LOMARTI-950312 format. One record per residue (C-alpha): x, y, z; residue number from 1. Coordinates in steps of 0.1 Angstrom, whole numbers, plus 2048, in hexadecimal, padded with zeros to 3 digits. Example, Ala and Ser with C-alpha at 12.3 -4.5 7.8 and 13.67 -1.06 7.14 Angstrom:
% LOMARTI-950312
+------+-------+-----+-----+
! east ! north !  up !   k !
+------+-------+-----+-----+
!  87B !   7D3 ! 84E !   1 !
!  889 !   7F5 ! 847 !   2 !
+------+-------+-----+-----+
This chain:
% LOMARTI-950312
+------+-------+-----+-----+
! east ! north !  up !   k !
+------+-------+-----+-----+
!  EA3 !   5B7 ! E54 !   1 !
!  E8B !   595 ! E51 !   2 !
!  E9A !   578 ! E5C !   3 !
!  EAA !   566 ! E3B !   4 !
!  E89 !   552 ! E38 !   5 !
!  E78 !   573 ! E27 !   6 !
!  E8E !   577 ! E11 !   7 !
!  E88 !   56D ! DEA !   8 !
!  E9F !   572 ! DCF !   9 !
!  E88 !   57A ! DAA !  10 !
!  E9E !   57A ! D8A !  11 !
!  E93 !   58F ! D6C !  12 !
!  E9C !   585 ! D48 !  13 !
!  EA4 !   59E ! D2C !  14 !
!  E7E !   59C ! D1C !  15 !
!  E6C !   5A6 ! D40 !  16 !
!  E8A !   5C4 ! D40 !  17 !
!  E86 !   5D0 ! D17 !  18 !
!  E7A !   5EF ! D1C !  19 !
!  E73 !   60E ! D37 !  20 !
!  E4B !   601 ! D3C !  21 !
!  E53 !   5E0 ! D40 !  22 !
!  E73 !   5E6 ! D58 !  23 !
!  E59 !   5FE ! D6B !  24 !
!  E40 !   5DE ! D70 !  25 !
!  E59 !   5C9 ! D7A !  26 !
!  E63 !   5E4 ! D97 !  27 !
!  E3B !   5E4 ! D9E !  28 !
!  E3F !   5BE ! DA2 !  29 !
!  E61 !   5BE ! DB9 !  30 !
!  E50 !   5DD ! DCE !  31 !
!  E33 !   5CC ! DD8 !  32 !
!  E45 !   5AC ! DE2 !  33 !
!  E5B !   5C4 ! DF6 !  34 !
!  E3F !   5D7 ! E08 !  35 !
!  E2E !   5AE ! E11 !  36 !
!  E50 !   5AD ! E28 !  37 !
!  E62 !   596 ! E16 !  38 !
!  E8B !   5A1 ! E12 !  39 !
!  E8D !   5A4 ! DEC !  40 !
!  EB0 !   59F ! DD3 !  41 !
!  EA8 !   5A2 ! DAD !  42 !
!  EC2 !   599 ! D94 !  43 !
!  EC0 !   5A6 ! D71 !  44 !
!  EC8 !   59B ! D4E !  45 !
!  ED1 !   5B4 ! D34 !  46 !
!  EAF !   5C4 ! D22 !  47 !
!  EA7 !   5B1 ! D01 !  48 !
!  EBB !   5AD ! CEC !  49 !
!  EDE !   5BF ! CFD !  50 !
!  EF4 !   5A5 ! CFF !  51 !
!  EF0 !   59A ! CD9 !  52 !
!  EF4 !   5BF ! CD3 !  53 !
!  F14 !   5C6 ! CE4 !  54 !
!  F26 !   5A8 ! CD6 !  55 !
!  F1C !   5AD ! CAD !  56 !
!  F2B !   5CC ! CB8 !  57 !
!  F4A !   5BF ! CC5 !  58 !
!  F4D !   5A8 ! CAC !  59 !
!  F4B !   5C3 ! C91 !  60 !
!  F6A !   5D5 ! CA7 !  61 !
!  F7B !   5B3 ! CA3 !  62 !
!  F75 !   590 ! C97 !  63 !
!  F86 !   581 ! CAF !  64 !
!  F84 !   599 ! CD5 !  65 !
!  F90 !   591 ! CF4 !  66 !
!  F7D !   57B ! D0E !  67 !
!  F86 !   595 ! D25 !  68 !
!  F7E !   5B3 ! D14 !  69 !
!  F5A !   5A1 ! D0F !  70 !
!  F54 !   59D ! D2F !  71 !
!  F56 !   5C1 ! D37 !  72 !
!  F44 !   5CE ! D1A !  73 !
!  F26 !   5B1 ! D21 !  74 !
!  F25 !   5BA ! D43 !  75 !
!  F16 !   5DA ! D3C !  76 !
!  EEF !   5CE ! D2E !  77 !
!  EEE !   5C0 ! D50 !  78 !
!  EFA !   5DD ! D64 !  79 !
!  EDF !   5F8 ! D4D !  80 !
!  EC2 !   5DE ! D5A !  81 !
!  ECA !   5DA ! D81 !  82 !
!  ECF !   60B ! D7E !  83 !
!  EB1 !   60F ! D6D !  84 !
!  E9E !   5F3 ! D82 !  85 !
!  EA7 !   602 ! D9F !  86 !
!  EA2 !   622 ! D95 !  87 !
!  E77 !   61A ! D8E !  88 !
!  E78 !   60B ! DB0 !  89 !
!  E84 !   628 ! DBD !  90 !
!  E6D !   63C ! DA8 !  91 !
!  E51 !   629 ! DBB !  92 !
!  E58 !   632 ! DE1 !  93 !
!  E72 !   615 ! DE9 !  94 !
!  E9A !   618 ! DEE !  95 !
!  EAB !   601 ! DD8 !  96 !
!  ED0 !   5FB ! DCF !  97 !
!  EE0 !   5EB ! DB3 !  98 !
!  F00 !   5D4 ! DAF !  99 !
!  F11 !   5C8 ! D99 ! 100 !
!  F1F !   5A1 ! D9E ! 101 !
!  F3F !   5AB ! DAE ! 102 !
!  F35 !   5C6 ! DCA ! 103 !
!  F1B !   5A4 ! DD2 ! 104 !
!  F37 !   58F ! DDA ! 105 !
!  F32 !   576 ! DBF ! 106 !
!  F56 !   565 ! DB4 ! 107 !
!  F5B !   553 ! D98 ! 108 !
!  F77 !   543 ! D85 ! 109 !
!  F91 !   550 ! D71 ! 110 !
!  F7B !   543 ! D4D ! 111 !
!  F73 !   561 ! D3C ! 112 !
!  F51 !   560 ! D27 ! 113 !
!  F46 !   53D ! D37 ! 114 !
!  F4E !   543 ! D5E ! 115 !
!  F3F !   52C ! D7C ! 116 !
!  F3E !   537 ! D9B ! 117 !
!  F52 !   52A ! DB8 ! 118 !
!  F49 !   540 ! DD6 ! 119 !
!  F2D !   55D ! DDD ! 120 !
!  F2F !   573 ! DF9 ! 121 !
!  F13 !   589 ! DFA ! 122 !
!  F22 !   59F ! E1A ! 123 !
!  F13 !   5C3 ! E05 ! 124 !
!  EF1 !   5B1 ! E00 ! 125 !
!  EEF !   5A6 ! E27 ! 126 !
!  EF4 !   5C9 ! E2D ! 127 !
!  EDE !   5DB ! E18 ! 128 !
!  EC0 !   5C3 ! E24 ! 129 !
!  EC9 !   5CF ! E43 ! 130 !
!  EC4 !   5F0 ! E3C ! 131 !
!  EA0 !   5E3 ! E2A ! 132 !
!  EAB !   5EE ! E06 ! 133 !
!  EA2 !   5D8 ! DEA ! 134 !
!  EC1 !   5CA ! DDA ! 135 !
!  EC4 !   5CA ! DB5 ! 136 !
!  EE1 !   5B1 ! DA0 ! 137 !
!  EED !   5B1 ! D84 ! 138 !
!  EEE !   58F ! D77 ! 139 !
!  F01 !   57A ! D63 ! 140 !
!  F23 !   586 ! D71 ! 141 !
!  F3C !   584 ! D8F ! 142 !
!  F5C !   58E ! D94 ! 143 !
!  F7B !   571 ! D92 ! 144 !
!  F94 !   568 ! DAF ! 145 !
!  FAD !   581 ! D9D ! 146 !
!  F95 !   59D ! DA0 ! 147 !
!  F8B !   59E ! D79 ! 148 !
!  F66 !   59F ! D6D ! 149 !
!  F55 !   581 ! D5C ! 150 !
!  F39 !   577 ! D52 ! 151 !
!  F2A !   552 ! D5B ! 152 !
!  F1F !   54D ! D33 ! 153 !
!  EFB !   547 ! D27 ! 154 !
!  EDD !   54B ! D38 ! 155 !
!  EF4 !   551 ! D54 ! 156 !
!  EE0 !   569 ! D68 ! 157 !
!  EC9 !   54E ! D75 ! 158 !
!  EEC !   53F ! D84 ! 159 !
!  EF3 !   55F ! D95 ! 160 !
!  ECB !   55F ! D9F ! 161 !
!  ECD !   539 ! DB1 ! 162 !
!  EF6 !   53D ! DBC ! 163 !
!  EE6 !   55F ! DCD ! 164 !
!  EC9 !   54A ! DE1 ! 165 !
!  EDA !   533 ! DEF ! 166 !
!  EF8 !   549 ! DFD ! 167 !
!  EDB !   55F ! E0A ! 168 !
!  EC9 !   53D ! E19 ! 169 !
!  EAF !   54E ! E05 ! 170 !
!  E87 !   53C ! E06 ! 171 !
!  E87 !   537 ! DDE ! 172 !
!  E96 !   542 ! DBC ! 173 !
!  E79 !   552 ! DA6 ! 174 !
!  E85 !   554 ! D81 ! 175 !
!  E6D !   56D ! D6C ! 176 !
!  E70 !   566 ! D46 ! 177 !
!  E54 !   56B ! D27 ! 178 !
!  E48 !   54C ! D30 ! 179 !
!  E32 !   537 ! D49 ! 180 !
!  E49 !   51D ! D56 ! 181 !
!  E58 !   4FD ! D43 ! 182 !
!  E46 !   4ED ! D22 ! 183 !
!  E46 !   4CA ! D19 ! 184 !
!  E58 !   4D9 ! CF9 ! 185 !
!  E5D !   4FA ! CE8 ! 186 !
!  E3B !   50E ! CE4 ! 187 !
!  E4B !   51F ! CC4 ! 188 !
!  E48 !   4F8 ! CB7 ! 189 !
!  E28 !   4E7 ! CC0 ! 190 !
!  E0B !   4E8 ! CD9 ! 191 !
!  E1D !   4DC ! CFE ! 192 !
!  E14 !   4D3 ! D1A ! 193 !
!  E1D !   4E8 ! D3E ! 194 !
!  E30 !   4D6 ! D56 ! 195 !
!  E26 !   4E5 ! D7A ! 196 !
!  E44 !   4D1 ! D8C ! 197 !
!  E66 !   4C0 ! D85 ! 198 !
!  E80 !   4B4 ! D96 ! 199 !
!  EA4 !   4C3 ! D93 ! 200 !
!  EB1 !   4A5 ! D7B ! 201 !
!  E94 !   4AB ! D64 ! 202 !
!  E9C !   4CD ! D60 ! 203 !
!  EBF !   4CA ! D5E ! 204 !
!  EBB !   4B4 ! D43 ! 205 !
!  EA1 !   4C3 ! D2E ! 206 !
!  EB6 !   4E5 ! D31 ! 207 !
!  ED9 !   4D7 ! D25 ! 208 !
!  EC8 !   4C6 ! D0A ! 209 !
!  EBC !   4E8 ! CFD ! 210 !
!  E9B !   4F5 ! D16 ! 211 !
!  EA1 !   517 ! D18 ! 212 !
!  E89 !   528 ! D36 ! 213 !
!  EA3 !   518 ! D51 ! 214 !
!  ECE !   51C ! D4E ! 215 !
!  ED8 !   4FB ! D53 ! 216 !
!  EF5 !   502 ! D6B ! 217 !
!  ED9 !   517 ! D7C ! 218 !
!  ECA !   4F4 ! D82 ! 219 !
!  EE8 !   4E3 ! D8D ! 220 !
!  EF0 !   4FC ! DA8 ! 221 !
!  ECD !   4FF ! DB6 ! 222 !
!  ECD !   4D8 ! DB9 ! 223 !
!  EEE !   4DA ! DCB ! 224 !
!  EE4 !   4F3 ! DE1 ! 225 !
!  EB9 !   4E3 ! DE4 ! 226 !
!  EB0 !   505 ! DD9 ! 227 !
!  E91 !   506 ! DCD ! 228 !
!  E88 !   517 ! DAC ! 229 !
!  E64 !   529 ! D9D ! 230 !
!  E64 !   52F ! D76 ! 231 !
!  E4A !   547 ! D72 ! 232 !
!  E3D !   564 ! D58 ! 233 !
!  E44 !   586 ! D60 ! 234 !
!  E1C !   58B ! D59 ! 235 !
!  E13 !   570 ! D6C ! 236 !
!  E00 !   552 ! D6A ! 237 !
!  E0D !   52F ! D6E ! 238 !
!  E32 !   523 ! D78 ! 239 !
!  E46 !   502 ! D7A ! 240 !
!  E54 !   500 ! D9C ! 241 !
!  E76 !   4ED ! D9A ! 242 !
!  E82 !   4D6 ! DBD ! 243 !
!  E8D !   4B6 ! DCF ! 244 !
!  E71 !   49C ! DBE ! 245 !
!  E5F !   483 ! DD5 ! 246 !
!  E66 !   460 ! DCA ! 247 !
!  E60 !   457 ! DAA ! 248 !
!  E5F !   439 ! D98 ! 249 !
!  E57 !   425 ! D75 ! 250 !
!  E5E !   434 ! D56 ! 251 !
!  E50 !   458 ! D4A ! 252 !
!  E55 !   472 ! D26 ! 253 !
!  E58 !   48D ! D35 ! 254 !
!  E5D !   4A8 ! D17 ! 255 !
!  E70 !   4AB ! CF6 ! 256 !
!  E8D !   4C6 ! CF7 ! 257 !
!  EA0 !   4CD ! CD3 ! 258 !
!  EC1 !   4DF ! CCF ! 259 !
!  ECA !   4F0 ! CAC ! 260 !
!  EE7 !   4F9 ! C9D ! 261 !
!  EFF !   4E3 ! CAE ! 262 !
!  F25 !   4D9 ! CA2 ! 263 !
!  F32 !   4B9 ! C9C ! 264 !
!  F56 !   4B7 ! C95 ! 265 !
!  F5D !   498 ! C85 ! 266 !
!  F82 !   488 ! C8D ! 267 !
!  F92 !   46A ! C7A ! 268 !
!  FA3 !   458 ! C98 ! 269 !
!  FA8 !   455 ! CBD ! 270 !
!  FC5 !   46D ! CBB ! 271 !
!  FB5 !   488 ! CAD ! 272 !
!  F97 !   483 ! CC3 ! 273 !
!  FAC !   487 ! CE7 ! 274 !
!  FC0 !   4AA ! CD2 ! 275 !
!  F9D !   4B9 ! CCC ! 276 !
!  F8E !   4AE ! CEE ! 277 !
!  FB5 !   4BD ! CFC ! 278 !
!  FB0 !   4DC ! CEB ! 279 !
!  F88 !   4E0 ! CF0 ! 280 !
!  F94 !   4DB ! D16 ! 281 !
!  FAC !   4FB ! D1A ! 282 !
!  F93 !   50F ! D0B ! 283 !
!  F75 !   507 ! D20 ! 284 !
!  F5D !   4F8 ! D08 ! 285 !
!  F46 !   4E1 ! D17 ! 286 !
!  F3B !   4C2 ! D00 ! 287 !
!  F17 !   4B2 ! CFE ! 288 !
!  F22 !   491 ! CF2 ! 289 !
!  F3E !   47D ! CE9 ! 290 !
!  F3E !   462 ! CCA ! 291 !
!  F56 !   448 ! CC6 ! 292 !
!  F55 !   431 ! CAD ! 293 !
!  F66 !   40D ! CA5 ! 294 !
!  F7E !   41E ! C88 ! 295 !
!  F8B !   438 ! CA4 ! 296 !
!  F79 !   452 ! C97 ! 297 !
!  F5F !   467 ! CA6 ! 298 !
!  F49 !   484 ! CAA ! 299 !
!  F4D !   49F ! CC7 ! 300 !
!  F28 !   4B3 ! CC6 ! 301 !
!  F2B !   4D3 ! CCF ! 302 !
!  F0E !   4ED ! CDC ! 303 !
!  F1E !   514 ! CD6 ! 304 !
!  F07 !   520 ! CEF ! 305 !
!  F1E !   50D ! D0B ! 306 !
!  F3F !   509 ! CF3 ! 307 !
!  F42 !   52C ! CEA ! 308 !
!  F64 !   52A ! CE1 ! 309 !
!  F65 !   508 ! CD1 ! 310 !
!  F71 !   51D ! CAC ! 311 !
!  F91 !   528 ! CC1 ! 312 !
!  F99 !   502 ! CCD ! 313 !
!  F98 !   4F4 ! CAC ! 314 !
!  F9E !   510 ! C90 ! 315 !
!  FAA !   4F7 ! C78 ! 316 !
!  F8F !   4DF ! C7A ! 317 !
!  F82 !   4D3 ! C5D ! 318 !
!  F69 !   4BA ! C66 ! 319 !
!  F4A !   4CE ! C6F ! 320 !
!  F27 !   4C1 ! C6C ! 321 !
!  F0D !   4D8 ! C76 ! 322 !
!  EF6 !   4C6 ! C8D ! 323 !
!  ED2 !   4C5 ! CA3 ! 324 !
!  EC5 !   4B4 ! CBC ! 325 !
!  EA7 !   4A4 ! CC9 ! 326 !
!  E9F !   494 ! CF0 ! 327 !
!  E86 !   482 ! CFB ! 328 !
!  E86 !   486 ! D1F ! 329 !
!  E7E !   470 ! D3F ! 330 !
!  E80 !   459 ! D52 ! 331 !
!  E91 !   436 ! D4E ! 332 !
!  E84 !   43B ! D24 ! 333 !
!  EAA !   43C ! D13 ! 334 !
!  EAB !   416 ! D10 ! 335 !
!  E8E !   40F ! D06 ! 336 !
!  E8B !   3F7 ! CE7 ! 337 !
!  E66 !   403 ! CD9 ! 338 !
!  E6E !   42A ! CDD ! 339 !
!  E91 !   427 ! CD0 ! 340 !
!  E80 !   417 ! CB1 ! 341 !
!  E62 !   42D ! CAB ! 342 !
!  E77 !   44B ! CAD ! 343 !
!  E94 !   43F ! C92 ! 344 !
!  E71 !   43B ! C7E ! 345 !
!  E62 !   45D ! C8A ! 346 !
!  E84 !   46F ! C7D ! 347 !
!  E84 !   459 ! C5E ! 348 !
!  E5D !   468 ! C54 ! 349 !
!  E6C !   48B ! C5D ! 350 !
!  E8D !   485 ! C47 ! 351 !
!  EA3 !   48D ! C65 ! 352 !
!  EC6 !   47F ! C5D ! 353 !
!  ED3 !   46E ! C78 ! 354 !
!  EF4 !   474 ! C82 ! 355 !
!  EF7 !   464 ! CA1 ! 356 !
!  EE3 !   45B ! CC0 ! 357 !
!  EE5 !   45D ! CE5 ! 358 !
!  ED2 !   446 ! CFB ! 359 !
!  ED4 !   448 ! D25 ! 360 !
!  EB3 !   43A ! D3F ! 361 !
!  EAE !   467 ! D40 ! 362 !
!  EAB !   471 ! D19 ! 363 !
!  EAE !   461 ! CF6 ! 364 !
!  EBF !   47D ! CE3 ! 365 !
!  EC4 !   47C ! CBC ! 366 !
!  EDB !   48E ! CA6 ! 367 !
!  ED5 !   498 ! C87 ! 368 !
!  EE5 !   4A8 ! C6B ! 369 !
!  ED7 !   4C8 ! C65 ! 370 !
!  ED2 !   4ED ! C72 ! 371 !
!  EAB !   4EA ! C82 ! 372 !
!  E98 !   4CD ! C96 ! 373 !
!  E75 !   4D9 ! C9A ! 374 !
!  E65 !   4C1 ! C83 ! 375 !
!  E76 !   4A5 ! C97 ! 376 !
!  E70 !   4B7 ! CB8 ! 377 !
!  E45 !   4B6 ! CAA ! 378 !
!  E48 !   495 ! CA2 ! 379 !
!  E59 !   486 ! CC1 ! 380 !
!  E41 !   49D ! CD8 ! 381 !
!  E22 !   490 ! CC8 ! 382 !
!  E2F !   46B ! CC9 ! 383 !
!  E3B !   469 ! CEE ! 384 !
!  E2F !   483 ! D00 ! 385 !
!  E0D !   47F ! D18 ! 386 !
!  E01 !   49D ! D32 ! 387 !
!  E0A !   496 ! D52 ! 388 !
+------+-------+-----+-----+
C-alpha cells in the first residue's frame, strides 16, 4: 500500500453514472489514476433519477412510508452503482471491490432518512487498499450505533466522500458532476462567472442558500477537518477549489443563490411558535429562518430538502405560505443600506412580493411569496455580481 498522502477520494454523482457508457468512462478515469500511483477510494451516488423513482414507488405503496423502510429501499440505488462500477473497473484489468456504507465503517446517529455521521472506522477500506485494490463505496448511507441502515439526506454522498477523506488522511477530496465547478449563480438562469477558489464559509453559505454543486453538510465536515475539496466535471475542464482562505479584507459580493418552493409556517403567538419549534425539532426538521414579530406572531421558514418531515411534525397547521428565497452572498454586505435599498427596488421591478428579509454580514436574503425566484435571481446578479 502507498503512504496515506497518496490516497485520494473521488466522488461521482448520479449524472456521471447515468448509463453503462458513462459508467465505463468513469471506470477508465479511475483506472488511470490508479495506474498513476495513487490509492483510490471512489464514492458513488445512485444512477440518474433512481432515488426519485424509488421514492415515487414508496409513496404509491404507502402514503406515509416508514422512514426505516425508506432507508432500506433508497440504499439500493447506490449499491447498484458501486457494483456496476466495480465490474467495469475489473473488466479493465484492475482489482476493485465495492463496499456499502456499513461495511466501510460509517457510523451515524439513529435519525432515519436524514442521519448525521458521528464516526468513521475505515478498517476494511485500509485492508483493501493494502492489497492494492480500488475501493468503491456506496455514498449516502451508513449504519447507526443501533446497527440500523441509515441514509444521510439529499446530497449525502458528498458527505460520505469528505468523511472518508478525513478518516483516511487523504490528500484531498474530488467531487465530480456534470458541472465544472461553482458559478456566481445558476447557469440555467443567467450567464454567470466561474469561481476558481472559495473559502469553506463562502461555499457553506452558498450551499445553504440554494446552490446545488456541493452539499452544505459535506463542506461543513471539510471545514472541521481541513479537507480541501475540488468540484470538477467528469468530462474535464475547469474546477473550483474549496479550502481555508488566506486573510480576506473588505467588502466583496460573491454570488447569488436561490431556493425555490420553500415553506413558511405562519404563527399567531409565541406559544404557537414554541409548540411548532418543539414538534419540528422532534422530527429533526431544520429551520432555515425564524421571524418573530412585535405582536407575538412569527414565520418559520423551512426548506423541504433539509426538512423532509415537516408535514409529519405539524399535520394540522393551516397557515402555510409557499415561498422562495434569493440571496446575495459575500463579505461585509448584509448591513449596507445602499445595497438593501437597491435590492428592494429590484424586487419591486420584478413584481416579487417580499414576505420577510434576513440580513447579516455574509448574506442578504429576500423571502418572497411564490414558488420560483428566477427573475429576481437574474436581477440581483446583474446588479451586484462582478467578476472575481
